[in-house]
C-alpha positions, 0 to 999 in steps of 0.5 A: 476520646482521651488523648494520651501522650507518647503512644506508638503506632500500630506495628505493621504486623497489627495492621496487616490483614487478620488471618483469623476472624475477630470474635466478640465474647460477651459476658456479664462482666467483661467483652472480649475481642480477639482474633483467636479460634472461637473456643480459644475466646470463650474459655479465655471469658469463661476463665475471667468469669470464674475469676471474678465469681470466686473473688465475690465468693470469697468477699460474700459480695451479692451477685451483680451485673455491672451495665454492659457499658461499664464492663471490662473490655478486653482487647486481644492483640497478636504479640507482646511487641503491639501490646508494647507499641501500644502502651507506648514509652520505652518501658521494654518489659510491657506485657499488658496493661489496664486503663480505668475508666467510667464506662471505658475501662479496657485491658489490651493483652497478648494472645491467649492459648487456653489449651496451656496450664499455665497462664501466660504472661499477659493472662497473669498481668490481667488477673492482677489488675483485675483484682485491682479493679475489685478491690476498689470497686469494694472500697470506700478508701485507698488503701495502703500500697502493700494492701493493694498489691499484696492483694492482687498478688494473691488472687493474680495466681489464680489457678482454674481447674478443668473440672471448673474449680478456681485456686486462689492464694498460690506463690508466684514463681517470679516472686519467690525469685524475687523473695530469695535474690532481691533487696529486703525492704524493711517492715516499717516501710512496706506498711507506709506507702510515704514512706516507702515511696520516699525512701526507694530507690531504683535498685531491685526490691521484693516489696511485691513478693513481702506484700503477697506474703504478709496478705497470706499470713494475716490471711490464713495465720490462726495466730493472726486471725481477726487482725487483718479486719482489725487493721481496717477499721483503724484505717477507716478511723483515720489512723496513719498507716502505720498507726494502724499496722501498730495498733491491728499486729502489735509489734512490728518487729515481732510481725517481721519475724513471723513473717520470715519463719512463714516465709520458711514453710514448706507448705502454704494454705490456699482457697479452691473453690469448686464448680458449684459455688460459681457462676459463670453466667452465659457467654455469647459468641460472635463472629465480628462482621467483615467491616467491624473485623477491617476497622478492629485495629483502628477502634483499638488504637483510638481507644487506647488514645491518640496525639494530634499527629496520630489521629490525622494518621488513623482517620485515612485508614478509618475512611477507607475502611468505611468507604468499603462497608458505609453500612455497618453501624459499628464501622460509622461510630468508629469512624466518628470516634476517629473523626472527632479524634482528628477535630473534625465535629462536623464529620464526627456528627455526620458519620455518628448519625450515619450510625444511629440511622441504621442502629439507633441502639449503637452506644458509641454513636451516641457518644462521639455525637455527644462529644463533638456537640459540647465541643461546637457548644462553646463557639455556637450562635445561640450557645444556650441551644447548642447545650441544650441540643448536646444535652438531649444527646446524652438523654436519649442514650441515658434512657437506651441504658439508665446506668452507663456512666458517661451521659451522668458525667457529660450531662454534669459537665455541659452546665460546668462548661456553659457556666452555669450551676448544674441542677440537683438532678446533674449533680445526682447523675454526677454521684451515680456516675461515681458510684458506678465508676468508683475507680475513674480518678478524674470522676472521682475530682470532679465530684469533690469539687462539686462538693467543695462548690456546695460547701460539703466538706465532709462529703467532699474529704469523703470522696477525696481519701481515695484520691490523695490517699493513692498508693498509686501517684496521679495527676490529681494526687496532690491536688486531692491531699491539698484540697483535703486538707481544706475541706478536713479544716471547713468541716471542723470550723463548720462543725465548732461553730454550730456546736457554738451556736448551740450552745449559746 
């Protein structure tokens, strides 16, 4: 389990016994856990599926289902205080958050009330973040920050009709205030991710509102029809953001003037997608078993990530709950995760094997046992045999769920950590994992390094693009940009050498 620093422990309210039963809503693209009324959880799941399918419909994408473990898991906690405790840090205004991971993307939101006409703050944040998730899954490169945020703002204000329809492109009240009161971002900065980042101060500005307005105008304006697709083509060709904007939109001062006039309109165009065009799919509801419900606060914090100190404290709760529910496979799998996080590999394996003895398809048990075996392998008396044992664990899980990204990633990593070159099947598996989870930065970095190792510089550069030019700076950004430049230089050198050889 990945660890995250600065995580505050759960509030007492969340650790207290739940007053309502915990429910699981399982749909094509989401897995939701909430201790609200079954009706509210089902309605929430239906809304999310309608939202996903409305974007799929507008993008004319085929209706596909991700692998079960590659869906977004949403944990609904009691209130905003619990959301902020789980988020950690000093941000007092967090109302929900999303973490993209291969085989483990998750979101934390506060309780939702599906009977309300207006979406809660947590729900709006979730829609915004899922729009990012959808866009990344549809793109081969990173989009400029204004486009990424404008897209998420455009779709994140969705309205769900009682007739099953979905309306998109609606204005946000919060962004209206922002546009009216906050400092305006000059158009040349709005359209240039790097320039905006370099110029941005701590002053409140209208970046998000302007990004929404520009995306909205380019999407619906008859006068600028076709300019947004042209802009995307310019970017795909490798043009700098500001150059792509000038080539597609023309004079930027005129663009800015048009945008200001657009914002002064009294009415704007929106989409309303009738229910007959949307495919929600089945929503499978179940009430969690007593042991699962008791373990849920522990599991949520484990999935969010823990420090070493927090892992030790959380393990006490996990062991106590497992002691009271020793025959529940999900409880034992959660215990295995808590043991692994606390550094207890043998205990993690024992708990995982206990879960698998009861339910041979308990996915998390396979993962936690595999992680523990991987951590033990370098110190084993017969290291080669230990790594083979670890790989067999993930091969078993791959047979159960062929498109689960984690077995594919760990199978590849085992060879690198053992110090030997991965076979073709392992590299192909890693590439497949990136296809399944293009939003996972660590996975993308791993794949790029493999291409560099193989001297496939063009492929490396293609893989690094979304990481190097992402509008959201990460721990990989600087290194990815440096490696991208290296890959492009070596690719050009190889091309020149090949042409020279042909010419001679």
